[in-house]
C-alpha positions as CSV (number, residue, x, y, z in Angstrom):
1,X,36.8,9.1,-47.2
2,X,36.2,7.5,-43.7
3,X,33.9,4.4,-45.1
4,X,37.1,3.5,-46.7
5,X,39.4,3.7,-43.2
6,X,36.1,1.6,-41.1
7,X,36.2,-0.7,-44.7
8,X,39.7,-1.3,-44.0
9,X,39.9,-1.5,-40.6
10,X,37.5,-4.1,-40.2
11,X,39.7,-6.2,-42.9
12,X,42.5,-5.9,-40.4
13,X,40.6,-7.1,-37.6
14,X,39.4,-9.8,-39.2
15,X,43.3,-10.2,-40.7
16,X,44.5,-9.8,-37.6
17,X,44.2,-14.3,-36.5
18,X,46.7,-16.3,-34.6
19,X,49.9,-16.7,-36.9
20,X,49.9,-19.7,-38.7
21,X,50.5,-23.6,-36.3
22,X,54.5,-24.0,-38.0
23,X,55.5,-20.2,-37.0
24,X,54.8,-20.9,-33.4
25,X,56.0,-24.1,-33.2
26,X,59.6,-22.9,-34.8
27,X,59.2,-20.4,-32.3
28,X,58.6,-22.7,-29.6
29,X,61.9,-24.5,-30.4
30,X,63.8,-22.0,-31.0
31,X,62.8,-20.3,-27.5
32,X,63.9,-23.3,-26.0
33,X,67.1,-24.0,-27.7
34,X,67.8,-19.9,-25.9
35,X,66.7,-21.6,-22.7
36,X,69.1,-24.4,-23.1
37,X,72.0,-21.4,-23.6
38,X,71.1,-19.8,-20.6
39,X,71.2,-22.7,-18.7
40,X,75.0,-23.8,-20.6
41,X,76.3,-20.1,-19.5
42,X,75.1,-20.9,-16.0
43,X,76.8,-23.5,-15.6
44,X,80.2,-21.9,-17.8
45,X,79.9,-19.3,-15.4
46,X,79.6,-21.6,-12.2
47,X,82.0,-23.3,-13.1
48,X,84.6,-20.4,-13.9
49,X,83.6,-18.8,-10.9
50,X,82.6,-22.0,-8.6
51,X,79.2,-19.1,-7.8
52,X,76.3,-20.9,-8.1
53,X,78.3,-24.9,-8.7
54,X,76.3,-26.4,-6.0
55,X,72.7,-25.2,-6.6
56,X,73.2,-26.1,-10.6
57,X,74.5,-30.0,-8.9
58,X,71.8,-29.4,-6.7
59,X,69.0,-29.1,-9.1
60,X,70.7,-31.7,-11.0
61,X,70.5,-34.3,-8.7
62,X,66.1,-33.5,-8.1
63,X,63.6,-33.6,-10.8
64,X,61.0,-31.9,-8.8
65,X,63.4,-28.6,-8.5
66,X,65.2,-29.1,-12.2
67,X,61.7,-28.5,-13.5
68,X,60.8,-25.3,-11.4
69,X,63.7,-24.1,-11.9
70,X,63.4,-24.2,-15.5
71,X,60.1,-23.5,-15.9
72,X,61.4,-20.2,-13.4
73,X,63.5,-19.4,-16.0
74,X,61.7,-19.4,-18.8
75,X,58.9,-17.6,-17.5
76,X,60.9,-14.4,-17.2
77,X,62.8,-15.1,-20.0
78,X,59.5,-15.1,-22.1
79,X,57.7,-12.0,-19.8
80,X,60.6,-10.0,-19.3
81,X,61.1,-9.9,-23.6
82,X,57.5,-10.2,-24.3
83,X,56.5,-7.1,-21.5
84,X,59.5,-4.8,-23.4
85,X,59.0,-6.2,-27.0
86,X,55.9,-8.2,-27.4
87,X,58.9,-10.2,-29.2
88,X,61.1,-13.6,-27.5
89,X,64.3,-14.3,-29.5
90,X,62.1,-16.8,-31.4
91,X,59.5,-14.7,-32.0
92,X,62.1,-12.3,-33.4
93,X,63.9,-14.7,-35.4
94,X,60.4,-16.0,-37.0
95,X,58.4,-12.2,-37.4
96,X,56.0,-12.8,-34.8
97,X,55.3,-10.4,-32.0
98,X,52.1,-11.0,-29.2
99,X,49.9,-8.9,-28.7
100,X,46.3,-7.8,-27.1
101,X,43.7,-9.6,-28.9
102,X,42.3,-5.9,-29.9
103,X,45.5,-5.6,-31.2
104,X,47.3,-3.0,-28.3
105,X,50.4,-3.7,-26.7
106,X,49.5,-5.8,-23.4
107,X,50.3,-4.6,-20.0
108,X,53.1,-6.0,-17.4
109,X,49.1,-7.8,-15.7
110,X,48.5,-9.6,-19.3
111,X,52.3,-10.7,-19.7
112,X,52.2,-11.4,-15.8
113,X,49.0,-13.9,-16.7
114,X,50.6,-15.3,-19.7
115,X,53.7,-16.4,-18.3
116,X,52.5,-17.4,-16.0
117,X,50.2,-19.5,-18.1
118,X,52.8,-21.4,-19.9
119,X,53.3,-23.8,-17.1
120,X,50.0,-25.1,-17.9
121,X,50.8,-28.9,-18.0
122,X,49.8,-29.3,-21.8
123,X,49.4,-26.3,-22.8
124,X,51.9,-27.4,-25.7
125,X,49.3,-29.2,-26.9
126,X,46.7,-26.8,-27.1
127,X,47.8,-25.9,-30.2
128,X,46.7,-29.3,-32.4
129,X,43.6,-27.5,-33.8
130,X,42.6,-25.7,-36.8
131,X,42.9,-22.4,-34.5
132,X,46.4,-21.9,-33.1
133,X,46.0,-20.2,-30.1
134,X,47.4,-21.8,-27.1
135,X,45.5,-21.9,-23.2
136,X,48.7,-19.2,-22.2
137,X,46.7,-17.2,-25.2
138,X,43.3,-17.9,-24.4
139,X,44.2,-17.2,-20.6
140,X,45.6,-14.0,-20.6
141,X,43.7,-12.4,-23.4
142,X,46.5,-12.4,-26.3
143,X,47.3,-13.1,-29.5
144,X,50.5,-14.0,-31.4
145,X,50.5,-12.3,-34.6
146,X,52.6,-12.1,-38.3
147,X,54.4,-8.9,-38.3
148,X,53.9,-8.2,-40.9
149,X,49.7,-8.2,-40.8
150,X,50.5,-6.4,-37.1
151,X,52.3,-3.5,-39.0
152,X,50.0,-2.8,-41.3
153,X,47.3,-2.9,-38.5
154,X,49.2,-0.1,-36.7
155,X,50.0,2.3,-39.8
156,X,45.9,1.4,-40.9
157,X,45.3,2.8,-37.6
158,X,47.9,5.6,-37.2
159,X,46.4,7.1,-40.5
160,X,42.9,7.0,-39.0
161,X,43.8,8.4,-36.0
162,X,45.3,10.9,-38.2
163,X,41.8,11.0,-40.3
164,X,40.1,11.8,-37.4
165,X,42.6,15.1,-35.6
166,X,42.2,16.3,-39.3
167,X,38.5,16.1,-39.1
168,X,38.5,17.6,-35.8
169,X,40.3,20.6,-36.3
170,X,37.5,21.7,-38.8
């Protein structure tokens, strides 16, 4: 029985490949729309209350500050959501998630590396290959996988753990 588990586990680990490029692109577009939504809400709030309005004008007038604040908000957005759930809004809608290369949940240091690596200029172009793994994936040793594949992987690991516990009791 253990042999069949090992074969199934090996197959799943082999299948734990990056999500297809168009899913990554769609996730990126959705997350950018969410990012713009955050800034629109900030603008509405600042306009209605006057709080932060001067800062918004300053950001709008300074291209460097605009890029810096946008990158910072995006890093925080991705970092918080990927650390807590492994998914951003885009990943939820496209049914993908971020995991470590071994299939485990990324820890805080890994997510910080991943999030900060997104600031690398031209990171988005690192997906233009047969292996759609971004530099922020490679640097943090993470992978974005299809949710269904990952759920099968987790289920099998759970069964293997249960099987090992049963064998230990005998």
